[in-house]
N, C-alpha and C positions, 0 to 999 in steps of 0.2 A: 596517431590514431591506431586503435586496436585492429587486429585482423579478425573481422567479425565472422568470417567463414570458419576459422579455427575456433573462435569463441563459441559459436553455435554448437559445434561438435563436442567440445569439452563440457559445456553446460548440459547438453542432452545426456551425455554419459554420466555426469554427476547426478542428475535427477533420477535416471534409471537405477543407479547404484543405491541411492537413498531408498527408493521404493523397494528394491529387492532385499536390502538388509533389514528393512522394517517388516517385510512380509505383507506389505500393503497391496491392495488390488487396484487402487486408483488415486486420483488427486482431486482436491477441491480448493478453490480460491475465490476471493471476492472480486467480481468483475465490475469495476466502477466506471469503465469507459475511459479511463485515463491512461497516461503513458506507461506507468509502472505495471498496472494490472494487465495491460495489453501485452507487454513484453513477456511477463511471466506466463500468461495464458498461452501465448504462441509457443514458447519454449517447452512448457509442460505438455502441450498437445503433441509436439514433435517427439517427446520422450515417452508419452503414455497415451494411448488412444482413449482410455477411460478417464478423461479430464473433464471436470464440470466447473463452470464459472457461475457463481451465485450473484445475482443482482439484488441489492438490498437497500431500496429507498427508505429513508428515515427522516421524514420531517421537511427537508428543504424542497422547494418547488423544482430546483434544478435536478434533484435526484429522479423526479418523475418524468422529466422532459429530456433535456440534452444528454445527461449522463446515461439514462436508460437507452435512449436511441443509439448513442455512440457505442455502448456496451454490446448491444444486439448486432450492430453493424460489424464490429470487430469479430464477434463470435461467428457470424455468418461467413465472413471472408476466410477465416481460418478453420472453419468446421469444428467449432468448440461448442459442446452441449451447454445449454444455459437453463437456469431456473430462477424464479423470482420469489423473494420472501419480503413482504411489506412489513416494515418494523415501526411505522409511524405510531400506530395505536399503542403498541407495546411501550415505546418510549414515552408517550404522553402519560400513560398510566404510571410508569416508573417515576417520572418527574413529579407527578402529583403525590405519590406515596412518600417519596423521599423528602419532598418539600414540607410534608407534615411532621417530619421528625428532625429537621434541622432549622436553625434560625434563618439561614439564607443559603439557597442553592445558587452558587455563583454561575455566571455565564460559562466560564471555562469548564466547570464541573458538569454542567448540563450538556455542553458540546461534546464532551468525552464519553457520554453515555452511548451515542450511536456506534462508535468504533468497538466498544465493548459488547454491545448487543450483536454486532456483526460477527465478532469473534465467537460468541456463544453459538450462533447459527452454524458457522463453519465447523466448529468442533462437534456439534451435535450430529451434523451430517456425516462428518468423517468417522465418528465413533460408530454410527449406525451402518455404514457401508464399507468399512475397512479401508478408508482413504487417509491420506496424509494432507495436512493443510499447508499450502504453499504461501510463503510470505511475499509481500510486494513492495517492501521498503528499499530505497536506494541509499547509496553511501552518503550523499549530500544531506538527505533527511536525517539519517542516523547520526551524523556528526553534529547536526544542529539540534538534535533531540526533537525534531518535528514529527512526532508520532505519539500515539496514545499508549501508555504503559498498560499492558494486559489487554490491549485492544488490537490495533493493527500491528502492534509490536510483538504479538504472540503468534507463533507458527511452528511447524515441524522442520521446515527447511526453507531457505531463501536462495534462489538461483541468480539474483541480481544485486545482492547486498554490497558487492565491491564496486559497482558501477555508479559514477556520478550521474546527475541529471543530463549533462551534456552527452555522456556516453550512452545513456538510455536512448536519447533521441537519435544518435548515430546508428545504434543497433536497430532501432525501429525502421529507419530508412533502408538499411541493408536488407531487412526482411520484407520490404515493400508494404509496410503498414500505411494506412491512409493518412493523408496530410493533416486531416482535422485533429488527429490525436497528437501530432507533433506541434501543431499551431495552437492548441488549446491551452489556456492559462492554467498552470498547475493549481489544483484545488482539492481539498479533502471533501468538499461538498457538505460541510457540517452545518452551514446555514447559507441562505441566499446572499450572494455578493461576496462571499469569502474567497480569498485567494491566498496561497502560501506566501508569496513574496510580499504582499501588502501587510500580512500579519507579522512577518519577520523583520521587515524593513530593510531587506537586502535581497538582491536578485540571485537566482541560482547560478547565473553566468559568473557572477563575482565570487560566489561560494566555491564554485568548481575551479575557478582560476587560482583561488587560494589553496585548495586541496591538491590540485594537479601540478601547479607551477610555483606555489608559494608567493604569488603576486596578489596584493590587496591594498586598498587605501587604508589609512589609519582609521577612518570612520567605519568602514566595513569590517575591518579587523576587530574593532571593539565590539561590534554587534555580534559577529561570529563567535568570538571568545565568550561573550556573555551567555549566549544560547548554549554553547557547548558545555561550559562549566556548570551552568544551572541544571543541565539535563544529565549529568553524569550518572545519577542514580538509575536512569532508564537503561543504561548500557551494561550494568553489572547485575549479578544474581542477588537475590535477597540476602540480607545479613542475618546470620544465625548465631544464637548463643550456644556455645559448646562447652 
């Protein structure tokens, strides 16, 4: 297990150095009420008093209920400023407009609209208030490609990108985050009933065991390699003709 007291100090120093080098005045991040955004918010607030978490419900019932409640609870406990931007009507209009110009808007394409709208909100606020956008993706998600390209995969810095989901939970316990965040089933909240693990077909515990210890069943290894290889384009910069 990592020494999370040391990890906290190093990550706070990292965040402060990024802000200073960019000449930024503050930080903005998406507060979903989940484990990753909670950890990022806590660390950012430790490093910068002018940290703001944006709650951005977009379509699913869970966004307006549990996610919103959890996000507000976390923010209150750690004294993090919050704002709410409701994106449901914007998404509905975008889906309608795009559906008129393509033969079929797939479920996957529609689901990825919400993360990209949230990215637009975060960068609009950041640009208007001289803030940097903090990313909230962890190592396990990145390896699996379980994020939206140019959505939650877009940010100025990420203080938890090297941490697996297992380590994120350990870190949250060290920081005395409420148990509901740790016990909550990981979900992007893109639609009601959605969970990360059910969509991937493999648990984060097994993904992390593979990443940290190289231990995995043949069945899970095949799933992990399939997701990793198929998502390689998400982890590299765009290809340019020179």
